[in-house]
C-alpha positions, -999 to +999 in steps of 0.1 A: -191-729+359-164-712+379-129-716+365-096-720+384-062-705+377-038-733+373+000-731+372+005-768+362-009-803+365+016-831+366+022-867+376+052-873+399+064-890+431+051-874+463+083-859+478+071-851+514+049-862+543+030-893+552+027-905+516+063-897+504+074-920+476+039-927+462+027-917+428+007-886+429-013-863+405-004-827+415-027-798+407-008-767+413-030-736+416-016-702+406-014-672+429-004-668+466-006-639+490+025-649+509+061-642+499+082-667+519+119-660+517+127-696+508+098-702+484+107-728+457+078-720+434+081-683+427+066-689+392+033-697+408+028-666+430+016-638+408-022-632+410-023-611+378+000-629+354+009-665+346-010-698+348-040-708+327-077-709+334-094-743+335-129-754+344-133-782+370-141-808+344-110-801+324-089-805+356-107-838+365-102-851+329-065-843+330-060-860+364-080-890+353-057-895+323-028-901+347-044-932+361-034-922+397-059-923+425-040-899+448-043-862+440-028-833+458-038-796+455-008-773+460+003-739+449+008-711+450-019-712+476-048-734+465-073-723+492-071-686+480-093-698+451-129-705+463-135-729+435-109-752+449-131-763+478-159-778+457-134-793+433-117-812+461-151-825+472-157-837+436-125-857+437-135-872+470-169-882+456-151-898+426-132-920+451-098-903+450-074-899+479-072-862+482-047-839+500-042-802+500-010-783+510-017-749+524+003-721+538-021-718+567-031-682+563-065-692+548-093-706+569-093-744+565-126-749+585-147-756+554-123-780+537-141-813+531-133-836+561-123-864+537-094-842+525-060-847+542-047-813+552-009-806+550-005-772+566+027-751+569+033-730+600+056-702+590+087-699+610+105-665+616+130-666+588+102-671+562+093-635+568+056-645+570+053-655+606+027-628+613+004-643+586+000-676+605-037-682+612-034-700+645-071-707+647-065-733+619-048-755+645-082-762+659-095-775+625-067-800+620-080-836+621-062-867+635-038-877+608-034-843+592+001-829+589+017-798+603+049-788+586+077-765+598+101-754+571+134-746+589+162-724+576+184-721+607+186-728+644+163-699+652+135-715+632+142-748+649+140-734+684+108-715+675+092-747+661+103-767+691+088-742+715+056-740+695+051-777+697+057-778+734+032-750+740+005-767+719+013-803+727-023-810+738-037-797+705-012-815+683-012-850+699-029-867+669-012-849+639+020-857+621+045-830+628+071-825+601+104-807+602+117-799+568+151-782+562+153-755+535+171-772+507+207-760+505+204-737+536+202-760+566+224-791+568+204-823+570+227-840+594+227-809+617+189-809+618+188-847+625+212-842+654+191-814+670+160-836+668+178-865+684+193-844+711+159-829+721+140-861+715+113-843+696+080-861+686+085-851+650+093-867+616+123-852+598+117-851+561+137-842+530+121-830+498+126-863+480+118-849+445+148-825+448+171-854+452+156-874+424+155-846+399+173-812+397+162-791+427+149-764+404+131-787+380+094-780+374+066-805+369+082-830+393 
């Protein structure tokens, strides 16, 4: 049985996206090939150190102990571990609502269609823009989420232009604009969106306002 490298499994409130505010069982996988400048989980990036190895049944058992039917796979980058794909399918088969948050540099074409995909598209100040796998746009289903994490006006303009250029491909997805906590003023972002009448949902990372912004396991 193939094991997965896990950073942490925890029960919390979903802080972002369509299901913000709901209870969620988070499975944070360990290791990521990206190094975004604003990353808020640096402890989950190293492929060689950190985390613990768990087999799929151990993960399922721990999630089931939380009595929560919504599970999200996050990271790190969950899709860099091949064993994550069949594990998500197992959770779907067990009747869970399943989501995966991905940085978008790994092919999402083989993700179980029952899984809700939340995909980041890396803006310029992330330092990872060249890693965007734009072919993934074609695999996003109606109702999937495409997230732009914005650190400044340059990121905002880039995201605005990208949405305009790809409007036909993104007509059925939820488009999220998320300010980097402590870097981009929330009010300023709201005013830009209103001024440009963008078809996006502004979101704040709810968990960072409930708990300390650097708290782990929330």
